[in-house]
C-alpha positions in Angstrom: 86.9 159.6 -4.3 89.3 156.7 -4.7 91.9 158.3 -2.5 89.4 159.3 0.1 88.0 155.7 0.3 91.4 154.1 0.1 90.7 152.1 -3.0 91.8 152.1 -6.6 90.4 154.3 -9.3 89.5 151.2 -11.3 87.4 149.9 -8.5 85.5 153.2 -8.3 84.9 153.0 -12.1 83.6 149.5 -11.8 81.3 150.5 -9.0 79.9 153.4 -11.0 79.1 151.0 -13.8 77.4 148.5 -11.5 80.2 145.9 -11.9 81.0 145.1 -8.2 80.1 141.5 -7.8 83.5 140.5 -6.5 84.1 143.6 -4.2 83.9 143.1 -0.5 80.8 144.6 1.1 82.8 146.7 3.6 84.8 148.1 0.7 81.7 149.2 -1.1 80.3 150.8 2.0 83.6 152.8 2.4 83.2 154.0 -1.1 79.6 155.1 -0.6 80.5 156.8 2.7 82.8 159.2 0.9 79.8 160.7 -0.9 77.7 160.7 2.3 75.6 157.7 1.1 74.7 154.5 2.8 74.7 151.1 1.1 71.8 148.8 2.0 71.1 145.3 0.8 67.6 144.1 0.1 67.0 140.4 0.6 64.1 139.0 -1.4 62.6 135.6 -0.8 60.1 134.1 -3.3 59.3 137.4 -5.0 59.3 139.6 -1.9 57.3 137.3 0.3 59.9 137.6 3.1 59.4 141.4 3.3 55.7 141.0 3.5 55.9 138.4 6.3 58.4 140.5 8.3 56.1 143.5 7.9 53.1 141.6 9.1 55.1 140.2 12.1 56.3 143.7 13.0 52.8 145.2 12.7 51.4 142.4 14.9 54.0 143.2 17.6 53.3 147.0 17.3 49.5 146.3 17.7 50.0 144.1 20.7 52.2 146.6 22.5 49.8 149.5 21.7 46.9 147.6 23.1 48.8 146.5 26.2 50.1 150.0 27.0 46.8 151.7 26.4 45.2 149.3 28.8 47.7 150.3 31.4 46.8 154.0 31.0 49.7 155.1 28.8 49.2 157.5 25.9 50.5 155.9 22.8 51.8 157.2 19.5 52.8 154.8 16.8 55.6 155.4 14.3 56.4 158.8 15.7 58.8 160.4 13.3 61.4 163.0 14.1 64.0 165.2 12.4 66.4 167.1 14.7 69.5 168.7 13.2 70.1 165.9 10.8 69.1 163.1 13.1 66.1 161.4 11.4 64.0 158.4 12.2 60.8 157.1 13.8 60.0 155.5 17.1 57.9 152.4 16.7 56.0 152.8 19.9 56.3 156.2 21.7 54.2 156.4 24.9 53.8 158.7 27.9 52.4 158.7 31.4 51.8 162.3 32.2 50.9 161.7 35.9 54.3 160.0 36.4 56.2 162.3 34.0 57.5 159.2 32.3 58.1 158.5 28.6 58.6 155.2 26.9 60.6 154.4 23.7 60.0 151.0 22.3 61.9 149.5 19.5 60.0 146.7 17.8 61.9 143.9 16.1 60.4 140.8 14.5 64.0 139.6 14.0 67.4 140.7 15.5 69.9 141.8 12.9 72.5 144.5 13.4 73.0 145.0 17.2 75.5 147.8 16.6 72.9 149.8 14.6 70.2 148.9 17.1 72.2 150.3 20.0 73.1 153.4 18.2 69.6 154.3 17.0 68.0 153.5 20.4 70.6 155.7 22.1 69.6 158.5 19.7 65.9 158.1 20.2 66.1 158.0 24.0 68.3 161.0 24.1 66.0 163.0 21.8 62.9 161.8 23.6 64.4 163.1 26.9 65.6 166.4 25.5 62.7 167.5 23.4 60.5 164.9 21.7 58.4 164.1 24.9 57.8 167.8 25.4 56.8 168.4 21.8 54.5 165.3 21.6 53.1 165.0 25.1 53.7 168.4 26.7 56.0 167.7 29.5 59.7 167.0 30.3 60.2 163.5 31.5 61.9 162.5 34.8 61.7 158.8 33.9 62.6 157.2 30.6 62.0 153.6 29.5 64.0 152.1 26.7 62.6 148.8 25.6 63.3 146.3 22.9 60.2 144.2 22.0 60.8 140.8 20.5 58.6 137.8 19.5 58.6 135.1 22.2 59.9 132.2 20.2 62.6 129.7 20.9 64.7 131.0 18.0 64.5 134.5 19.3 65.4 133.6 22.9 68.3 131.5 21.6 69.6 134.5 19.6 69.2 136.7 22.6 71.2 134.2 24.6 74.0 134.1 22.0 74.1 137.9 22.0 73.9 138.3 25.8 77.3 139.9 26.3 76.1 142.9 24.2 72.3 142.8 24.9 72.8 142.6 28.7 74.6 145.9 28.5 72.2 147.6 26.2 69.0 146.1 27.6 69.7 144.6 31.1 66.1 144.3 32.3 63.7 141.6 31.2 60.0 141.3 30.7 58.9 141.0 34.4 61.0 144.0 35.5 59.8 146.1 32.5 56.2 145.3 33.3 56.7 146.4 36.9 58.2 149.6 35.7 55.3 150.3 33.4 52.9 150.0 36.3 55.0 152.3 38.4 57.6 154.1 36.3 60.3 155.5 38.7 63.7 156.3 37.3 65.0 155.0 34.0 64.9 151.4 32.7 66.3 149.6 29.7 65.2 146.1 28.9 63.8 143.5 26.6 60.1 142.4 26.5 59.2 139.1 24.9 55.7 139.1 23.4 53.9 135.8 22.7 51.2 134.8 20.2 51.7 137.8 17.9 49.7 136.1 15.2 46.2 135.7 16.5 45.4 133.5 13.5 48.0 130.9 14.3 51.0 130.0 16.4 53.9 132.4 16.3 55.6 131.3 19.4 57.1 127.9 19.3 54.1 125.6 20.0 56.0 122.4 19.9 55.5 120.2 22.9 52.3 122.0 23.9 49.6 119.3 24.2 46.2 119.9 25.6 45.5 117.4 28.3 41.9 116.3 28.8 40.5 114.5 31.8 39.0 111.1 31.1 35.2 111.3 31.0 34.9 109.0 33.9 37.0 111.2 36.1 34.9 114.2 35.2 31.7 112.3 36.0 33.1 111.3 39.3 33.8 114.9 40.2 30.2 115.5 39.3 
């Protein structure tokens, strides 16, 4: 194992005993890859509260998208799982328009993390949706495929998208208006980002700073009569 990973035997021994506090993360990942395993880190905040908040934000985004797409006449499947020759995963929002022979793969993210992993997995999902998943789930082979990344419409998210523009503009070049137009009339393929606002109906999820409700003075209202 040490030779295959390009590390010392003592480091492998320390890893096996759980003593790897000073080992670089990329080195640990290399060791785990040798035995066909993946190392994942779990970040906990205040006793797991962060996980719960992220899950709630993700669920809110999924619910909003399902409602929007259903209202536009799309058939929607949520968390559609797949397992095809070792490729496994789930599609957050998998939707179809049979009359247009179009299928939609939406990746929902309450926060942007690994762009490399995002690109790889969405490529996989779109390819499988085109080749077989659409036929298996909805009963037709698509002629138009939508690949959409759904994000919360907040200042922080938009700033992050702007910073990652060199990569995201290649992976998801279209933006909300173009994607909406495609959803109404899906012709050809599209890949883009949709920003969804107000994902928390009980409060403000988008950045509400600077938004002040302006009321007319009562005298002006009375004059308009």
